[in-house]
C-alpha positions as CSV (number, residue, x, y, z in Angstrom):
1,X,52.3,131.1,76.8
2,X,54.8,128.6,77.7
3,X,54.1,125.3,79.4
4,X,56.5,124.1,82.2
5,X,56.8,120.8,84.2
6,X,59.3,119.2,86.5
7,X,62.2,117.8,85.0
8,X,61.3,114.3,85.9
9,X,57.9,114.6,83.9
10,X,59.8,114.0,81.0
11,X,60.5,110.3,82.3
12,X,56.6,109.7,82.3
13,X,55.1,107.1,80.1
14,X,51.8,104.9,80.8
15,X,52.8,101.4,81.5
16,X,49.7,100.0,80.0
17,X,49.2,96.3,80.8
18,X,52.4,96.4,83.0
19,X,50.5,98.5,85.6
20,X,49.0,96.6,88.7
21,X,46.9,99.7,89.7
22,X,44.9,100.5,86.4
23,X,43.3,103.8,86.2
24,X,40.8,101.9,84.1
25,X,39.4,99.9,87.0
26,X,37.2,101.5,89.9
27,X,36.9,105.0,88.6
28,X,33.8,106.5,86.9
29,X,35.1,107.8,83.5
30,X,33.4,111.0,82.1
31,X,33.2,111.6,78.4
32,X,33.6,115.0,77.1
33,X,31.4,116.8,74.6
34,X,34.0,116.8,71.8
35,X,34.7,113.0,72.3
36,X,31.0,112.3,72.4
37,X,30.5,114.1,68.9
38,X,33.4,111.8,67.6
39,X,31.7,108.7,69.0
40,X,28.3,109.6,67.6
41,X,29.9,110.0,64.1
42,X,31.2,106.4,64.2
43,X,29.1,104.0,62.4
44,X,29.1,100.1,62.7
45,X,31.9,97.9,64.2
46,X,33.8,99.2,67.4
47,X,31.8,102.6,67.1
48,X,28.4,101.0,67.9
49,X,29.7,99.2,71.0
50,X,31.2,102.7,72.1
51,X,28.0,104.3,71.6
52,X,26.0,101.6,73.5
53,X,28.7,101.6,76.6
54,X,27.9,105.3,77.6
55,X,25.3,106.4,80.0
56,X,24.2,109.7,79.3
57,X,23.1,110.5,83.4
58,X,23.6,112.5,85.3
59,X,26.9,113.2,83.3
60,X,27.8,111.2,80.1
61,X,30.3,108.5,81.2
62,X,31.4,104.9,80.3
63,X,29.1,102.3,82.2
64,X,31.6,100.4,84.3
65,X,31.2,96.3,84.3
66,X,30.1,94.7,87.4
67,X,33.9,94.1,88.5
68,X,34.5,97.8,88.1
69,X,36.3,97.6,84.8
70,X,35.9,100.0,82.0
71,X,34.0,98.3,79.3
72,X,36.9,99.2,76.8
73,X,39.7,97.6,78.9
74,X,40.7,94.1,77.5
75,X,41.8,91.2,79.4
76,X,45.4,92.1,78.9
77,X,44.9,95.5,80.3
78,X,44.8,97.5,77.1
79,X,42.6,100.0,75.8
80,X,40.4,98.7,72.9
81,X,39.5,102.4,71.9
82,X,43.3,102.7,71.1
83,X,43.5,99.4,69.5
84,X,40.5,99.8,67.4
85,X,40.4,103.4,66.6
86,X,43.7,105.3,67.8
87,X,44.4,107.6,70.5
88,X,42.8,110.5,69.0
89,X,39.5,109.0,69.8
90,X,40.1,108.8,73.5
91,X,38.1,111.2,75.8
92,X,40.0,114.0,77.3
93,X,40.2,112.4,81.1
94,X,42.1,109.3,79.5
95,X,44.3,111.6,77.4
96,X,45.4,113.5,80.3
97,X,45.5,111.2,83.1
98,X,47.3,111.5,85.5
99,X,48.2,115.2,84.4
100,X,47.1,118.3,86.3
101,X,47.7,121.9,85.6
102,X,48.2,124.9,87.4
103,X,48.1,128.4,86.0
104,X,50.9,131.0,87.2
105,X,51.3,134.7,86.5
106,X,53.4,133.9,83.4
107,X,53.1,130.2,82.2
108,X,51.0,127.3,82.6
109,X,52.4,124.5,84.8
110,X,51.7,120.7,84.5
111,X,52.5,117.9,86.5
112,X,52.1,114.3,87.5
113,X,49.3,112.9,90.0
114,X,50.2,110.7,92.6
115,X,47.3,108.2,91.8
116,X,49.2,106.9,88.9
117,X,51.5,104.2,89.8
118,X,54.2,105.1,87.4
119,X,53.7,108.5,88.5
120,X,54.4,107.9,91.9
121,X,57.4,105.7,91.1
122,X,58.8,108.7,89.2
123,X,58.0,111.3,92.1
124,X,59.6,109.0,94.7
125,X,62.6,108.3,92.8
126,X,63.4,111.8,91.3
127,X,65.9,114.3,93.1
128,X,65.4,117.1,90.6
129,X,61.9,118.1,91.7
130,X,63.1,121.7,91.9
131,X,64.1,121.8,88.3
132,X,61.5,123.0,85.8
133,X,61.6,122.4,82.0
134,X,60.0,124.0,79.1
135,X,57.8,121.4,77.4
136,X,55.7,123.4,74.8
137,X,53.9,126.4,73.8
138,X,50.5,127.0,74.4
139,X,48.7,129.5,72.1
140,X,45.0,129.2,73.4
141,X,46.4,129.6,77.0
142,X,45.5,133.0,78.5
143,X,46.8,134.6,82.1
144,X,44.6,136.2,84.7
145,X,46.7,135.7,87.7
146,X,47.7,138.7,89.8
147,X,49.5,137.0,92.6
148,X,52.7,135.0,91.7
149,X,53.4,131.9,94.2
150,X,56.2,130.6,92.5
151,X,59.1,132.7,94.2
152,X,57.8,131.4,97.8
153,X,57.1,128.0,96.4
154,X,60.9,128.1,95.2
155,X,62.2,129.0,98.6
156,X,60.0,126.1,100.1
157,X,61.6,123.6,97.9
158,X,65.1,125.1,98.4
159,X,64.6,124.7,102.1
160,X,63.4,121.3,101.7
161,X,66.5,120.2,99.4
162,X,69.0,121.6,101.9
163,X,71.5,119.0,103.2
164,X,72.6,120.8,106.3
165,X,69.2,120.0,108.3
166,X,67.4,116.9,109.0
167,X,64.1,116.3,107.5
168,X,62.5,117.0,111.0
169,X,64.2,120.4,111.2
170,X,63.2,121.4,107.9
171,X,59.6,120.6,108.7
172,X,59.8,122.7,111.9
173,X,61.6,125.3,109.9
174,X,58.8,125.5,107.4
175,X,56.0,125.6,110.2
176,X,57.7,128.5,111.8
177,X,58.6,130.6,109.0
178,X,55.2,130.2,107.3
179,X,53.3,130.1,110.7
180,X,51.5,126.8,109.8
181,X,50.7,124.4,112.7
182,X,49.1,121.0,111.6
183,X,48.4,120.5,115.4
184,X,45.6,123.3,115.1
185,X,43.2,120.4,115.7
186,X,44.2,117.6,117.9
187,X,44.5,114.0,116.5
188,X,41.2,113.2,117.9
189,X,39.9,115.9,115.8
190,X,41.7,114.8,112.7
191,X,40.4,111.2,113.3
192,X,36.8,112.6,113.3
193,X,37.3,114.6,110.1
194,X,39.0,111.9,108.3
195,X,36.4,109.3,109.5
196,X,33.5,111.8,108.0
197,X,35.2,111.7,104.4
198,X,33.8,109.9,101.5
199,X,35.9,107.0,100.4
200,X,36.1,104.8,97.4
201,X,37.5,101.9,99.4
202,X,36.0,101.0,103.0
203,X,39.1,99.6,104.2
204,X,40.9,102.7,103.8
205,X,38.4,104.7,105.7
206,X,39.2,102.5,108.7
207,X,42.9,103.1,108.3
208,X,42.7,106.7,107.5
209,X,40.4,107.3,110.6
210,X,42.7,105.8,112.9
211,X,45.4,108.7,111.9
212,X,48.1,109.7,114.5
213,X,50.7,112.1,114.2
214,X,52.8,110.5,116.9
215,X,54.8,108.3,114.6
216,X,58.2,109.4,114.2
217,X,59.7,109.8,110.8
218,X,62.3,107.4,109.5
219,X,65.9,108.5,109.6
220,X,66.0,107.9,105.9
221,X,63.2,110.4,104.7
222,X,64.0,110.9,101.1
223,X,60.8,109.5,100.0
224,X,58.8,111.6,102.3
225,X,61.0,114.6,101.1
226,X,59.8,114.0,97.5
227,X,56.6,113.4,98.3
228,X,56.2,116.6,100.1
229,X,58.0,118.5,97.2
230,X,55.2,116.9,94.9
231,X,52.4,118.1,97.3
232,X,54.1,121.7,97.1
233,X,54.3,121.8,93.6
234,X,50.6,120.9,93.4
235,X,49.1,122.9,95.8
236,X,51.1,125.8,96.9
237,X,50.8,126.9,93.1
238,X,47.3,127.5,93.5
239,X,47.6,130.3,96.0
240,X,46.3,133.6,95.3
241,X,47.4,135.3,98.0
242,X,50.4,135.1,100.9
243,X,47.7,133.9,103.4
244,X,46.7,131.2,100.8
245,X,50.2,130.0,100.6
246,X,50.0,129.5,104.5
247,X,46.9,127.4,103.8
248,X,47.9,125.3,101.0
249,X,51.4,124.7,102.9
250,X,49.2,123.6,105.9
251,X,47.5,121.2,103.7
252,X,50.7,119.9,102.1
253,X,52.1,119.1,105.7
254,X,49.2,117.5,106.9
255,X,49.1,115.3,103.9
256,X,52.8,114.4,104.5
257,X,51.8,113.6,108.2
258,X,49.0,111.3,107.0
259,X,51.4,109.8,104.5
260,X,53.9,109.1,107.2
261,X,51.2,107.5,109.4
262,X,50.1,105.3,106.5
263,X,53.9,104.2,105.9
264,X,54.1,103.3,109.7
265,X,50.8,101.2,110.0
266,X,51.3,99.4,106.9
267,X,55.0,98.8,107.7
268,X,55.9,100.3,104.3
269,X,59.5,99.8,104.0
270,X,60.1,98.9,100.3
271,X,59.5,101.2,97.3
272,X,56.6,99.4,96.2
273,X,54.8,99.6,99.7
274,X,55.3,103.2,99.8
275,X,54.0,103.9,96.2
276,X,50.8,101.8,97.5
277,X,50.3,104.1,100.4
278,X,51.0,107.2,98.4
279,X,48.5,106.1,95.7
280,X,45.8,105.3,98.4
281,X,46.2,108.9,100.0
282,X,46.1,110.4,96.5
283,X,42.9,108.5,95.4
284,X,41.1,109.0,98.8
285,X,42.0,112.6,99.2
286,X,43.6,114.5,96.3
287,X,41.2,113.1,93.6
288,X,38.0,113.7,95.8
289,X,37.4,117.4,95.6
290,X,35.2,117.5,98.9
291,X,37.8,115.5,100.8
292,X,40.6,117.7,99.9
293,X,38.4,121.1,100.6
294,X,37.5,119.8,104.1
295,X,41.2,119.4,105.0
296,X,42.4,122.6,103.6
297,X,39.6,124.5,105.2
298,X,40.9,123.5,108.6
299,X,43.9,125.8,107.7
300,X,41.9,128.9,106.8
């Protein structure tokens, strides 16, 4: 089976010590079984430090330091496992981050998640979000999908990229064509739902729970267009029926509205500020399965 990715995926490379929003700070990093076996076979020197840094309960993971940093993150923002042993000794989550995968009826697709600073920068500055490129073959991948959402996804992205319509007109067209209405709940209902979610950062909870859909879209919506294209690629691809396409598109459009709200209240007029808002949304919603499911449920 072939593996495809958006063309902009080829531009991604971890910025390591240059990153101002390290994925090695604040996240509990689970250690998979294969990595555990590698670590258990290590003898002295750094191998001993790795084994001492792992907690077995409830799931094997690296014990974060009191300041939230991974115990293997050095003062320059580099990974000590890589510098001492090499990349092949990373656990799966560290090897793969920020990638996500979706299986379609005839291929495997990979993308970049928006909780990563550099991934956000690439997503928000790339016009070629409709172009997929083959990146490799996967001999171990098996396909068990009966429904193919990719033709409809292509239709959505084609509509989104049209130059003859305003961004607002494109959104209204998509809502009507696929019978998706993000105002099925009132803003007060959405605020209640957002307030009930679990947050990594308590300051985010206060901001998210003030949500309003009343903020107008900026005349220059190109960053929002690209963000929506990312949401569509990531979530509509999961659909296993036509009705699920409607549900996942509803999720995408609400995430877009929430992002637009964050940009407005944070006065995010520069790319760096827009990136920070998208990272916050991704961390708190996309990378918390319960939070994501709670929002998706409102479109079922």
